[in-house]
VOGU-3710 file (C-alpha; in Angstrom, 3 decimals, decimal comma):
1> xxxxxxxxxx> 0,009/0,095/0,002  0,929/3,380/-0,062  0,372/6,835/1,543  -0,117/10,069/-0,729  -0,541/13,479/0,376  -3,201/15,866/-1,529  -4,688/19,025/-1,465  -7,794/19,446/0,354  -10,931/21,374/-0,963  -9,305/22,423/-4,298
11> xxxxxxxxxx> -10,770/22,584/-8,046  -10,580/19,290/-9,913  -9,290/19,492/-13,380  -11,129/18,695/-16,650  -9,418/15,538/-17,118  -11,343/14,134/-14,021  -14,707/15,247/-15,418  -14,149/13,788/-18,948  -12,973/10,691/-17,870  -15,946/10,134/-15,359
21> xxxxxxxxxx> -18,491/10,710/-17,940  -16,641/8,535/-20,109  -16,302/5,324/-17,933  -19,661/4,213/-15,850  -17,905/1,603/-14,688  -19,320/0,534/-10,935  -16,858/0,546/-8,632  -16,519/-2,441/-5,901  -12,920/-2,705/-5,187  -12,565/0,226/-3,162
31> xxxxxxxxxx> -14,183/-0,701/0,080  -12,516/-3,598/2,604  -14,448/-6,915/2,421  -15,799/-8,436/5,400  -16,201/-11,880/4,390  -13,471/-14,677/5,297  -10,806/-15,456/2,481  -12,125/-19,076/1,989  -10,107/-18,849/-1,422  -6,850/-18,395/0,018
41> xxxxxxxxxx> -4,964/-21,562/-1,420  -6,357/-22,608/-4,872  -5,178/-25,083/-7,031  -5,137/-25,248/-10,808  -6,960/-22,054/-11,549  -8,292/-20,655/-14,904  -6,528/-17,349/-15,375  -8,662/-16,298/-17,814  -10,754/-14,053/-16,076  -7,725/-12,777/-13,815
51> xxxxxxxxxx> -6,111/-10,534/-16,764  -7,971/-8,004/-19,106  -6,611/-10,167/-22,426  -8,756/-13,113/-21,139  -5,893/-15,667/-22,462  -6,218/-19,288/-21,312  -3,563/-20,345/-18,772  -3,670/-22,224/-15,607  -1,625/-22,091/-12,652  -1,087/-24,542/-10,110
61> xxxxxxxxxx> -0,975/-22,655/-6,748  -2,953/-19,389/-6,538  -3,155/-17,499/-3,664  -5,590/-14,414/-2,912  -4,295/-11,783/-0,732  -6,527/-10,048/1,202  -5,371/-8,327/3,978  -1,721/-8,800/6,192  -2,246/-11,885/7,554  -2,841/-13,858/4,828
71> xxxxxxxxxx> 0,789/-12,262/3,324  2,583/-13,304/6,570  0,622/-16,721/6,118  1,887/-17,200/2,542  5,296/-16,674/3,924  5,058/-19,579/6,374  3,788/-21,957/3,631  6,259/-21,048/1,050  8,890/-21,503/3,199  7,777/-25,179/4,794
81> xxxxxxxxxx> 9,738/-27,497/2,683  6,603/-30,051/3,196  4,410/-27,781/0,769  6,742/-27,763/-2,133  6,762/-24,353/-3,099  10,250/-22,822/-1,521  11,774/-21,988/-4,521  9,283/-21,825/-7,098  8,948/-18,130/-8,443  6,275/-15,945/-7,071
91> xxxxxxxxxx> 4,003/-13,422/-9,009  2,064/-10,782/-7,792  -0,996/-10,325/-9,815  -2,991/-7,041/-9,585  -5,673/-6,244/-12,328  -4,147/-7,758/-14,750  -4,409/-4,956/-17,419  -0,521/-5,332/-18,539  0,197/-9,224/-18,131  0,115/-11,547/-20,890
101> xxxxxxxxxx> 0,253/-15,990/-20,356  1,861/-17,027/-22,484  1,967/-20,158/-22,098  -0,737/-22,565/-21,260  0,547/-23,782/-17,757  2,346/-21,055/-15,321  5,040/-22,553/-13,590  5,018/-19,778/-10,645  3,270/-19,250/-7,447  0,517/-16,280/-8,108
111> xxxxxxxxxx> -0,372/-13,978/-5,408  -3,654/-12,201/-6,383  -3,356/-8,437/-4,369  -6,788/-8,478/-3,223  -6,200/-6,082/-0,278  -8,312/-3,278/-0,723  -9,615/-0,173/1,226  -8,085/3,246/2,202  -8,573/5,914/5,283  -7,306/8,882/6,002
121> xxxxxxxxxx> -4,609/8,866/8,539  -4,288/12,499/9,142  -4,821/16,055/7,437  -4,313/19,893/8,296  -5,949/23,015/6,264  -3,650/22,531/3,216  -3,411/18,754/2,760  -4,502/15,351/3,657  -2,677/12,137/4,097  -4,501/8,999/2,284
131> xxxxxxxxxx> -2,992/5,420/2,869  -4,631/3,339/0,117  -3,929/-0,552/0,096  -2,426/-2,371/-2,829  -5,432/-4,181/-4,364  -7,624/-1,217/-4,979  -8,065/-0,279/-8,806  -6,160/2,611/-9,240  -8,795/4,750/-11,264  -11,212/3,903/-8,583
141> xxxxxxxxxx> -9,062/5,783/-6,170  -8,329/8,548/-8,057  -12,116/9,127/-8,413  -12,934/8,607/-4,624  -10,689/11,190/-3,821  -11,819/13,564/-6,779  -15,203/13,117/-5,492  -14,270/14,181/-1,841  -12,085/17,371/-3,494  -8,762/15,792/-2,539
151> xxxxxxxxxx> -6,710/17,325/-5,822  -3,239/15,691/-7,230  -4,499/12,999/-8,689  -6,886/13,905/-11,488  -4,492/13,715/-14,491  -3,985/9,860/-13,878  -7,615/8,993/-13,944  -8,266/6,328/-16,384  -5,307/4,422/-16,022  -5,502/0,798/-15,624
161> xxxxxxxxxx> -3,649/-1,333/-12,946  -4,090/-1,526/-9,188  -2,850/1,186/-6,399  0,371/-1,682/-5,834  1,402/-1,564/-9,528  1,708/2,531/-9,752  4,952/3,639/-8,034  6,648/0,688/-9,382  6,030/2,130/-12,914  5,960/5,550/-11,204
171> xxxxxxxxxx> 2,758/5,833/-13,398  2,292/9,156/-15,053  0,125/10,852/-17,685  -0,606/15,108/-18,643  2,434/16,203/-17,219  2,199/14,497/-13,587  3,774/11,104/-12,029  2,388/9,349/-9,254  5,821/10,513/-7,503  4,560/13,754/-7,084
181> xxxxxxxxxx> 1,881/12,723/-4,401  3,254/9,463/-2,962  4,675/10,184/0,982  5,785/6,157/1,606  5,344/2,760/0,414  4,741/0,072/2,569  5,565/-3,739/1,265  6,302/-7,115/2,345  9,583/-8,490/2,340  9,540/-12,384/1,601
191> xxxxxxxxxx> 13,383/-12,869/2,561  12,789/-11,861/6,185  8,802/-12,250/6,396  8,408/-8,767/7,671  6,281/-5,245/6,479  8,761/-2,051/5,449  7,999/1,068/4,819  10,268/3,241/2,101  9,958/6,940/1,802  9,339/8,959/-1,676
201> xxxxxxxxxx> 13,068/9,949/-1,579  14,594/6,225/-1,387  12,065/4,829/-3,826  14,259/5,968/-6,168  11,594/7,240/-8,598  12,170/7,831/-12,192  10,727/8,029/-15,796  8,811/4,549/-15,460  11,056/3,599/-12,858  11,174/3,204/-9,143
211> xxxxxxxxxx> 13,772/1,140/-6,762  10,812/-1,549/-6,921  11,555/-2,108/-10,592  14,893/-2,483/-10,695  16,599/-0,960/-7,577  16,144/-4,292/-5,409  18,627/-7,283/-5,192  17,837/-9,888/-7,895  16,765/-12,483/-4,796  14,655/-10,115/-3,005
221> xxxx> 10,352/-10,621/-3,511  8,383/-7,525/-2,551  4,690/-8,161/-2,523  3,258/-4,941/-2,156
//
């Protein structure tokens, strides 16, 4: 998840208004699910409906991650030799809007990042600090902020993908990048099984680039 700092009670640019009129998609992933995660670990899952291209593929081990406890549980399962997962490649999947499953059988462990919800953690007369979880659709998060008169993200409305993927690519549009509002990013480290928080400065943001994309050691797996 990440924390963004947004100006409060300001005029929203026309980009957001136009995008909202063009896209009537129902926002369903902005809120936290209160149902138990009964599909935490699934076997032999068809991935056709897990990406926007709807390509047919299956994966042997599929984990639905809905909260921090699921990540910790996955860490324990993955590192238990009896489960046969240790050493296999881990692939974190968001909306699947930039994902192509080339092979009919995916030889990896897929983590579907379904962590949803956001909350305002602090505010003052000029700004609000909003913490948003990684599974929220980024465009839904932008719309939600704009509807609450929190400006700063409206130029990025309509970009596909999830909040968790946004800082990896440092997504941008119309002269703005997501790094312009990010205060910090929280991630889970598969090396030590712990959560860590990294500041905007230490994210090493560049044009469509960040420390999450290529700055960490190759043997480190991060699931934001």
